N, CA, C and O atoms as a MOPAC input file, in Angstrom:
PM7 MOZYME 1SCF
protein

 N     99.31000 1    18.33300 1    19.67700 1
 C     98.95000 1    19.70800 1    19.41200 1
 C     97.65800 1    19.72300 1    18.59400 1
 O     97.47000 1    18.89500 1    17.70200 1
 N     96.79700 1    20.64100 1    18.89500 1
 C     95.50200 1    20.74700 1    18.22700 1
 C     95.66300 1    21.29800 1    16.81500 1
 O     96.58500 1    22.05800 1    16.51900 1
 N     94.74600 1    20.89500 1    15.96800 1
 C     94.72600 1    21.42500 1    14.60200 1
 C     94.25500 1    22.87500 1    14.61400 1
 O     93.48300 1    23.28600 1    15.48000 1
 N     94.72500 1    23.62500 1    13.65700 1
 C     94.29100 1    25.02100 1    13.52700 1
 C     92.87400 1    25.05000 1    12.96500 1
 O     92.52800 1    24.25900 1    12.08700 1
 N     92.07100 1    25.95500 1    13.47100 1
 C     90.71600 1    26.12000 1    12.94900 1
 C     90.79900 1    26.76700 1    11.56200 1
 O     91.85100 1    27.26500 1    11.16300 1
 N     89.68600 1    26.75300 1    10.83900 1
 C     89.65700 1    27.39400 1     9.52200 1
 C     89.98600 1    28.88200 1     9.62600 1
 O     90.68300 1    29.43500 1     8.77500 1
 N     89.48100 1    29.51600 1    10.67000 1
 C     89.75400 1    30.93900 1    10.86900 1
 C     91.24400 1    31.16900 1    11.13500 1
 O     91.83300 1    32.11300 1    10.60900 1
 N     91.85000 1    30.30300 1    11.95300 1
 C     93.28200 1    30.43000 1    12.22700 1
 C     94.09200 1    30.20400 1    10.95400 1
 O     95.06900 1    30.90800 1    10.69900 1
 N     93.68300 1    29.22000 1    10.15900 1
 C     94.38900 1    28.96200 1     8.89900 1
 C     94.32600 1    30.18300 1     7.98800 1
 O     95.32800 1    30.56500 1     7.38400 1
 N     93.14600 1    30.79200 1     7.89000 1
 C     93.00400 1    31.98600 1     7.06100 1
 C     93.91600 1    33.10000 1     7.57400 1
 O     94.59100 1    33.76100 1     6.78500 1
 N     93.93700 1    33.31000 1     8.88600 1
 C     94.80200 1    34.34100 1     9.46800 1
 C     96.27300 1    34.04500 1     9.18900 1
 O     97.03900 1    34.94100 1     8.83700 1
 N     96.65700 1    32.78800 1     9.34800 1
 C     98.05500 1    32.40000 1     9.15000 1
 C     98.46200 1    32.54900 1     7.68900 1
 O     99.55500 1    33.03400 1     7.39600 1
 N     97.59600 1    32.13900 1     6.77600 1
 C     97.90800 1    32.29900 1     5.35700 1
 C     98.02200 1    33.77400 1     4.98400 1
 O     98.89900 1    34.15900 1     4.21100 1
 N     97.14500 1    34.58400 1     5.53000 1
 C     97.20300 1    36.02300 1     5.24900 1
 C     98.48600 1    36.63900 1     5.78800 1
 O     99.11300 1    37.46200 1     5.12100 1
 N     98.87600 1    36.24000 1     6.99200 1
 C    100.11500 1    36.77400 1     7.58200 1
 C    101.32500 1    36.31600 1     6.78000 1
 O    102.24100 1    37.10000 1     6.53000 1
 N    101.33100 1    35.05300 1     6.37700 1
 C    102.43500 1    34.53200 1     5.56700 1
 C    102.50000 1    35.27300 1     4.23300 1
 O    103.58500 1    35.62500 1     3.77000 1
 N    101.36300 1    35.50800 1     3.62600 1
 C    101.30700 1    36.23500 1     2.35200 1
 C    101.84200 1    37.65700 1     2.52500 1
 O    102.57300 1    38.16300 1     1.67400 1
 N    101.47000 1    38.29200 1     3.63400 1
 C    101.94900 1    39.65100 1     3.90900 1
 C    103.47200 1    39.67300 1     4.03700 1
 O    104.13100 1    40.55200 1     3.48100 1
 N    104.02500 1    38.71300 1     4.76300 1
 C    105.48400 1    38.66200 1     4.91900 1
 C    106.16800 1    38.48800 1     3.56700 1
 O    107.17100 1    39.14300 1     3.28200 1
 N    105.62300 1    37.60600 1     2.74100 1
 C    106.22900 1    37.38300 1     1.42700 1
 C    106.13500 1    38.63300 1     0.55700 1
 O    107.06000 1    38.93900 1    -0.19500 1
 N    105.03200 1    39.34800 1     0.65800 1
 C    104.86500 1    40.57500 1    -0.13700 1
 C    105.79800 1    41.68400 1     0.35200 1
 O    106.12400 1    42.60400 1    -0.39800 1
 N    106.22700 1    41.59000 1     1.62000 1
 C    107.16800 1    42.56800 1     2.17200 1
 C    108.61100 1    42.17400 1     1.85700 1
 O    109.56000 1    42.74800 1     2.39000 1
 N    108.74900 1    41.18800 1     0.98200 1
 C    110.05700 1    40.70600 1     0.52800 1
 C    110.88100 1    40.02900 1     1.62300 1
 O    112.11100 1    40.03000 1     1.56900 1
 N    110.20700 1    39.45700 1     2.60800 1
 C    110.92700 1    38.70200 1     3.64200 1
 C    111.47600 1    37.43000 1     3.01200 1
 O    110.78700 1    36.78700 1     2.22000 1
 N    112.68600 1    37.06700 1     3.34600 1
 C    113.26500 1    35.82400 1     2.82800 1
 C    112.52400 1    34.65200 1     3.46800 1
 O    112.26600 1    34.67300 1     4.67100 1
 N    112.17800 1    33.63300 1     2.68400 1
 C    111.39300 1    32.50800 1     3.21400 1
 C    111.96900 1    31.85100 1     4.47900 1
 O    111.19300 1    31.55200 1     5.38700 1
 N    113.28100 1    31.61000 1     4.58800 1
 C    113.76900 1    30.99800 1     5.83700 1
 C    113.52900 1    31.88000 1     7.07400 1
 O    113.16800 1    31.38500 1     8.14200 1
 N    113.73600 1    33.19200 1     6.90600 1
 C    113.50200 1    34.11900 1     8.02000 1
 C    112.01700 1    34.21900 1     8.33300 1
 O    111.61900 1    34.25600 1     9.49800 1
 N    111.20400 1    34.26300 1     7.28900 1
 C    109.75000 1    34.32600 1     7.48500 1
 C    109.26100 1    33.07800 1     8.21000 1
 O    108.42100 1    33.17100 1     9.10500 1
 N    109.77700 1    31.91700 1     7.83300 1
 C    109.37600 1    30.66000 1     8.48200 1
 C    109.74100 1    30.67600 1     9.96200 1
 O    108.96100 1    30.23100 1    10.80400 1
 N    110.92700 1    31.18900 1    10.27800 1
 C    111.35200 1    31.29300 1    11.68200 1
 C    110.40600 1    32.19800 1    12.46900 1
 O    109.97700 1    31.85200 1    13.56900 1
 N    110.08900 1    33.34700 1    11.90300 1
 C    109.20500 1    34.30500 1    12.58800 1
 C    107.82300 1    33.70800 1    12.81100 1
 O    107.25500 1    33.83100 1    13.89700 1
 N    107.28500 1    33.06400 1    11.78600 1
 C    105.94800 1    32.49200 1    11.89900 1
 C    105.93200 1    31.33300 1    12.88500 1
 O    104.99300 1    31.19700 1    13.67000 1
 N    106.95500 1    30.50600 1    12.85000 1
 C    107.02700 1    29.35600 1    13.76800 1
 C    107.05600 1    29.82700 1    15.21900 1
 O    106.39100 1    29.25200 1    16.08100 1
 N    107.83300 1    30.88100 1    15.48300 1
 C    107.89300 1    31.41400 1    16.84900 1
 C    106.57800 1    32.07000 1    17.25400 1
 O    106.11000 1    31.89300 1    18.37900 1
 N    105.99000 1    32.82000 1    16.34400 1
 C    104.76000 1    33.55800 1    16.66100 1
 C    103.58700 1    32.61300 1    16.93900 1
 O    102.77000 1    32.88000 1    17.82000 1
 N    103.50500 1    31.52100 1    16.19900 1
 C    102.35200 1    30.62600 1    16.31500 1
 C    102.65300 1    29.34400 1    17.09000 1
 O    101.77700 1    28.49500 1    17.25400 1
 N    103.89300 1    29.20500 1    17.56500 1
 C    104.33000 1    28.01200 1    18.30100 1
 C    104.01400 1    26.75600 1    17.47800 1
 O    103.32700 1    25.84200 1    17.93200 1
 N    104.54200 1    26.75200 1    16.25700 1
 C    104.41400 1    25.60600 1    15.36900 1
 C    105.80400 1    25.24500 1    14.87900 1
 O    106.75800 1    25.99300 1    15.09400 1
 N    105.91900 1    24.09900 1    14.22100 1
 C    107.22200 1    23.69800 1    13.70300 1
 C    107.61600 1    24.59000 1    12.52700 1
 O    106.77000 1    25.18900 1    11.86400 1
 N    108.90400 1    24.65800 1    12.29300 1
 C    109.37800 1    25.44000 1    11.15600 1
 C    108.86900 1    24.81700 1     9.85900 1
 O    108.58500 1    25.53500 1     8.90000 1
 N    108.75200 1    23.50700 1     9.82100 1
 C    108.23500 1    22.81600 1     8.62600 1
 C    106.79100 1    23.23300 1     8.34400 1
 O    106.42800 1    23.47600 1     7.19300 1
 N    105.96800 1    23.31600 1     9.39400 1
 C    104.57800 1    23.73700 1     9.20300 1
 C    104.52800 1    25.19000 1     8.74000 1
 O    103.70100 1    25.54500 1     7.90000 1
 N    105.39400 1    26.02000 1     9.27600 1
 C    105.45100 1    27.41900 1     8.83600 1
 C    105.82100 1    27.48000 1     7.35500 1
 O    105.28700 1    28.30800 1     6.61600 1
 N    106.72500 1    26.61800 1     6.92100 1
 C    107.09600 1    26.56400 1     5.49800 1
 C    105.90600 1    26.14700 1     4.64600 1
 O    105.73000 1    26.65000 1     3.53600 1
 N    105.08900 1    25.23100 1     5.15500 1
 C    103.88600 1    24.83000 1     4.41200 1
 C    102.93700 1    26.01300 1     4.23100 1
 O    102.38700 1    26.21500 1     3.14800 1
 N    102.74700 1    26.79500 1     5.29900 1
 C    101.90500 1    27.98400 1     5.18200 1
 C    102.48500 1    28.95700 1     4.14800 1
 O    101.74100 1    29.53600 1     3.35600 1
 N    103.79800 1    29.13600 1     4.15400 1
 C    104.43000 1    30.02900 1     3.19100 1
 C    104.25000 1    29.51500 1     1.76300 1
 O    103.99400 1    30.29900 1     0.84900 1
 N    104.38100 1    28.20100 1     1.56800 1
 C    104.17300 1    27.61400 1     0.24000 1
 C    102.74900 1    27.86300 1    -0.24600 1
 O    102.53700 1    28.22900 1    -1.40200 1
 N    101.78200 1    27.66500 1     0.63600 1
 C    100.38300 1    27.89700 1     0.26500 1
 C    100.13700 1    29.38000 1     0.00000 1
 O     99.40900 1    29.74200 1    -0.92400 1
 N    100.74500 1    30.22400 1     0.81200 1
 C    100.53800 1    31.67400 1     0.67600 1
 C    101.09200 1    32.19600 1    -0.65400 1
 O    100.54900 1    33.14200 1    -1.22500 1
 N    102.16900 1    31.58100 1    -1.14300 1
 C    102.74600 1    32.01500 1    -2.41500 1
 C    101.76500 1    31.81500 1    -3.56600 1
 O    101.83800 1    32.51800 1    -4.57400 1
 N    100.85900 1    30.87200 1    -3.42400 1
 C     99.91900 1    30.57400 1    -4.49500 1
 C     98.62700 1    31.39300 1    -4.40600 1
 O     97.79600 1    31.33500 1    -5.31200 1
 N     98.45500 1    32.15300 1    -3.32200 1
 C     97.24500 1    32.95500 1    -3.16300 1
 C     97.29000 1    34.18900 1    -4.05800 1
 O     98.31700 1    34.86000 1    -4.16500 1
 N     96.18600 1    34.46800 1    -4.68000 1
 C     96.08900 1    35.67300 1    -5.50000 1
 C     95.57100 1    36.85400 1    -4.66100 1
 O     95.81800 1    38.01400 1    -4.99300 1
 N     94.86000 1    36.55000 1    -3.58600 1
 C     94.33800 1    37.58000 1    -2.68600 1
 C     94.24100 1    37.01000 1    -1.27900 1
 O     94.40300 1    35.80800 1    -1.07300 1
 N     93.97700 1    37.88000 1    -0.31600 1
 C     93.86200 1    37.44700 1     1.07500 1
 C     92.69200 1    36.48600 1     1.25200 1
 O     91.68600 1    36.57900 1     0.54900 1
 N     92.83300 1    35.58000 1     2.18200 1
 C     91.76800 1    34.65200 1     2.52400 1
 C     90.75100 1    35.38900 1     3.38900 1
 O     91.12900 1    36.00400 1     4.38600 1
 N     89.47800 1    35.34000 1     3.03000 1
 C     88.46900 1    36.00700 1     3.86300 1
 C     88.21700 1    35.23400 1     5.14500 1
 O     88.27800 1    34.00500 1     5.17000 1
 N     87.93900 1    35.95600 1     6.18700 1
 C     87.58700 1    35.35900 1     7.47200 1
 C     86.15500 1    35.78500 1     7.75900 1
 O     85.87900 1    36.97000 1     7.95000 1
 N     85.25700 1    34.82800 1     7.78800 1
 C     83.84100 1    35.15800 1     7.94000 1
 C     83.48100 1    35.41000 1     9.39500 1
 O     84.16700 1    34.95100 1    10.30700 1
 N     82.40300 1    36.14000 1     9.59600 1
 C     81.90800 1    36.39600 1    10.94900 1
 C     81.50700 1    35.08700 1    11.60800 1
 O     81.63900 1    34.93400 1    12.82300 1
 N     81.01900 1    34.14500 1    10.81500 1
 C     80.63200 1    32.85100 1    11.37600 1
 C     81.85100 1    32.12600 1    11.93900 1
 O     81.76700 1    31.52900 1    13.01200 1
 N     82.97300 1    32.16700 1    11.24100 1
 C     84.19300 1    31.54500 1    11.74000 1
 C     84.61600 1    32.20000 1    13.04800 1
 O     85.00900 1    31.51400 1    13.99100 1
 N     84.53600 1    33.52700 1    13.10600 1
 C     84.87900 1    34.23700 1    14.33600 1
 C     83.97900 1    33.78700 1    15.47900 1
 O     84.45100 1    33.50200 1    16.57900 1
 N     82.68500 1    33.72800 1    15.20700 1
 C     81.72200 1    33.35800 1    16.24200 1
 C     81.98000 1    31.94100 1    16.74200 1
 O     81.95800 1    31.70200 1    17.94900 1
 N     82.22000 1    31.01300 1    15.84600 1
 C     82.47100 1    29.62100 1    16.24100 1
 C     83.73700 1    29.54100 1    17.07300 1
 O     83.76300 1    28.85900 1    18.09800 1
 N     84.78200 1    30.22800 1    16.64800 1
 C     86.03900 1    30.18100 1    17.39200 1
 C     85.87700 1    30.75200 1    18.80500 1
 O     86.40500 1    30.18900 1    19.76400 1
 N     85.15300 1    31.86100 1    18.93400 1
 C     84.91900 1    32.46500 1    20.24400 1
 C     84.08500 1    31.53500 1    21.12100 1
 O     84.36900 1    31.38200 1    22.30900 1
 N     83.06200 1    30.91800 1    20.54200 1
 C     82.20300 1    30.02000 1    21.30000 1
 C     82.97900 1    28.80100 1    21.78100 1
 O     82.81500 1    28.37300 1    22.92300 1
 N     83.81200 1    28.24500 1    20.92800 1
 C     84.61000 1    27.07600 1    21.31800 1
 C     85.57900 1    27.44900 1    22.42900 1
 O     85.72800 1    26.70200 1    23.39700 1
 N     86.23900 1    28.59300 1    22.30400 1
 C     87.16700 1    29.01900 1    23.35500 1
 C     86.44400 1    29.23000 1    24.68000 1
 O     86.99000 1    28.92100 1    25.73900 1
 N     85.22100 1    29.75500 1    24.63100 1
 C     84.44300 1    29.95400 1    25.85600 1
 C     84.11100 1    28.61300 1    26.49600 1
 O     84.19700 1    28.46500 1    27.71500 1
 N     83.73600 1    27.64900 1    25.68800 1
 C     83.41800 1    26.32000 1    26.22100 1
 C     84.65000 1    25.63800 1    26.79400 1
 O     84.56500 1    24.96300 1    27.82100 1
 N     85.78800 1    25.80800 1    26.14300 1
 C     87.03200 1    25.22700 1    26.66100 1
 C     87.38100 1    25.86000 1    28.00000 1
 O     87.76700 1    25.16700 1    28.94100 1
 N     87.24400 1    27.17100 1    28.08100 1
 C     87.53200 1    27.86900 1    29.33800 1
 C     86.62700 1    27.37200 1    30.45500 1
 O     87.07400 1    27.17700 1    31.58600 1
 N     85.36700 1    27.17000 1    30.13700 1
 C     84.41300 1    26.69200 1    31.13900 1
 C     84.76900 1    25.27500 1    31.57600 1
 O     84.65800 1    24.94700 1    32.75800 1
 N     85.19100 1    24.44500 1    30.64700 1
 C     85.54300 1    23.05900 1    30.95200 1
 C     86.76900 1    22.99100 1    31.85300 1
 O     86.85100 1    22.14300 1    32.74100 1
 N     87.72500 1    23.89400 1    31.61600 1
 C     88.97400 1    23.85700 1    32.37800 1
 C     88.94100 1    24.72200 1    33.63400 1
 O     89.96100 1    24.86900 1    34.30700 1
 N     87.79900 1    25.28700 1    33.95200 1
 C     87.68800 1    26.10600 1    35.16300 1
 C     87.92400 1    25.22300 1    36.39000 1
 O     87.72000 1    24.01000 1    36.34300 1
 N     88.34500 1    25.83000 1    37.45800 1
 C     88.62800 1    25.09100 1    38.68900 1
 C     87.35300 1    24.41300 1    39.18700 1
 O     86.40800 1    25.07900 1    39.60900 1
 N     87.33700 1    23.08500 1    39.13300 1
 C     86.14200 1    22.34800 1    39.52700 1
 C     86.13700 1    22.01000 1    41.01900 1
 O     85.16600 1    21.44900 1    41.52600 1
 N     87.22000 1    22.35000 1    41.72000 1
 C     87.24600 1    22.06800 1    43.15200 1
 C     86.28100 1    22.97700 1    43.91600 1
 O     85.81600 1    22.62000 1    44.99900 1
 N     85.98600 1    24.12700 1    43.36500 1
 C     85.04900 1    25.05600 1    43.97600 1
 C     84.02600 1    25.48900 1    42.93300 1
 O     84.11500 1    26.60000 1    42.41100 1
 N     83.05300 1    24.62900 1    42.62000 1
 C     82.10800 1    24.96300 1    41.55700 1
 C     81.31800 1    26.24100 1    41.82200 1
 O     80.90400 1    26.90600 1    40.87200 1
 N     81.10300 1    26.59600 1    43.06100 1
 C     80.32900 1    27.80600 1    43.34600 1
 C     81.09800 1    29.07000 1    42.99800 1
 O     80.49500 1    30.13500 1    42.86600 1
 N     82.42900 1    28.97900 1    42.84500 1
 C     83.24000 1    30.16000 1    42.55900 1
 C     83.63800 1    30.24000 1    41.08900 1
 O     84.36200 1    31.15200 1    40.69000 1
 N     83.16600 1    29.28700 1    40.27900 1
 C     83.50200 1    29.31900 1    38.86100 1
 C     82.80400 1    30.48100 1    38.18200 1
 O     81.60200 1    30.67300 1    38.36000 1
 N     83.53700 1    31.24600 1    37.41700 1
 C     82.88200 1    32.34800 1    36.70800 1
 C     82.01300 1    31.80900 1    35.58100 1
 O     82.35600 1    30.81500 1    34.94000 1
 N     80.90200 1    32.46300 1    35.35000 1
 C     80.04800 1    32.07400 1    34.22500 1
 C     80.67800 1    32.52200 1    32.92700 1
 O     81.34400 1    33.55600 1    32.88400 1
 N     80.48000 1    31.77300 1    31.88800 1
 C     81.04100 1    32.10500 1    30.59400 1
 C     79.89400 1    32.38800 1    29.64700 1
 O     79.06200 1    31.51900 1    29.38400 1
 N     79.85500 1    33.59100 1    29.14400 1
 C     78.79400 1    33.96100 1    28.20800 1
 C     79.24500 1    33.61800 1    26.79700 1
 O     80.30200 1    34.06900 1    26.35400 1
 N     78.46100 1    32.83200 1    26.10100 1
 C     78.77800 1    32.48000 1    24.71700 1
 C     78.18400 1    33.56500 1    23.82200 1
 O     76.98400 1    33.83300 1    23.87500 1
 N     79.02800 1    34.18400 1    23.00300 1
 C     78.54700 1    35.28800 1    22.16300 1
 C     77.57400 1    34.80200 1    21.09900 1
 O     77.63700 1    33.65600 1    20.65300 1
 N     76.68900 1    35.67900 1    20.70800 1
 C     75.75200 1    35.40800 1    19.63400 1
 C     76.29800 1    36.03100 1    18.35900 1
 O     77.09000 1    36.97000 1    18.43600 1
 N     75.89800 1    35.53700 1    17.17600 1
 C     76.44100 1    36.08900 1    15.93700 1
 C     76.28800 1    37.59700 1    15.81100 1
 O     77.16600 1    38.24300 1    15.23900 1
 N     75.22200 1    38.18100 1    16.31500 1
 C     75.02600 1    39.61600 1    16.21900 1
 C     75.92400 1    40.41100 1    17.14600 1
 O     76.00100 1    41.63300 1    17.01700 1
 N     76.61500 1    39.75100 1    18.09000 1
 C     77.47800 1    40.43500 1    19.04500 1
 C     78.83100 1    40.82200 1    18.45400 1
 O     79.54800 1    41.63300 1    19.04000 1
 N     79.18800 1    40.25700 1    17.31100 1
 C     80.49400 1    40.49800 1    16.73600 1
 C     80.52200 1    41.80500 1    15.95900 1
 O     79.52400 1    42.18600 1    15.34600 1
 N     81.65000 1    42.49000 1    15.97900 1
 C     81.75200 1    43.73200 1    15.21000 1
 C     81.77300 1    43.42800 1    13.71200 1
 O     82.24200 1    42.36900 1    13.29500 1
 N     81.27800 1    44.33300 1    12.93300 1
 C     81.29900 1    44.17400 1    11.47400 1
 C     82.71600 1    44.36000 1    10.96100 1
 O     83.48800 1    45.13500 1    11.52800 1
 N     83.06000 1    43.66200 1     9.90100 1
 C     84.41000 1    43.77700 1     9.31000 1
 C     84.54900 1    45.04700 1     8.52700 1
 O     85.61000 1    45.31200 1     7.96200 1

């Protein structure tokens, strides 16, 4: 399984923090997070442990968003059907200015 990107980690920590602030019991929160992110329950518990120590939400920068979108576009292009290269859709890699402001 691939490692989570920095942006994904920030999102996961923020979601875990939100669940804890909503008074969700840690075992139930771990189950929900594990199912939502398709990770082990142990990894979900690690996110919850880290989230308990956060004083505020983790910021997600526009640069992280841009990198994640660009990587996903490249992965999609790599996994496109290579049996018919003429029918492969082109993948436009977004530029930093293309992202919406937070």
